[in-house]
Residue, then its C-alpha position, 0 to 999 in steps of 0.5 A: x841504592x842506585x836507581x835508573x830511569x827509562x822513559x818511552x812509549x813502548x808502542x810496541x816494545x822492541x828488542x832494543x828497548x828490552x836490551x836497554x832495560x836488561x843492561x840497566x838491570x845489571x847496572x842499577x839496584x832498581x829501575x823505573x820505567x816511565x810508560x808515556x802516553x798512558x791515556x792516549x789509545x788508538x792513535x798512531x803514537x799509542x796504538x795499544x792500551x798502556x796496560x797491554x804495553x806494560x804487560x808486554x814489557x814485564x813479560x819480555x823482561x821476565x823471559x830474558x831472565x830479568x828480576x822483576x822485583x827491581x822494576x817499577x812501571x809508572x804511567x805518564x800522561x801526555x800534557 
């Protein structure tokens, strides 16, 4: 089983992010999306709550016909 890892803030997610994720879904058996700055909110770097960014990613993947059973999202705090 192959696993791909894609890390970003996705603040907000854009077509380039979604296209990269879709390519990864076609290449790997599963992918892990590392959602950075998950505890940072209201800043210039992370204007949206991590849960909103996660939902935007999942809905965009679903809308593009992606298989969500192959996707895991992990929240990554800044250190």
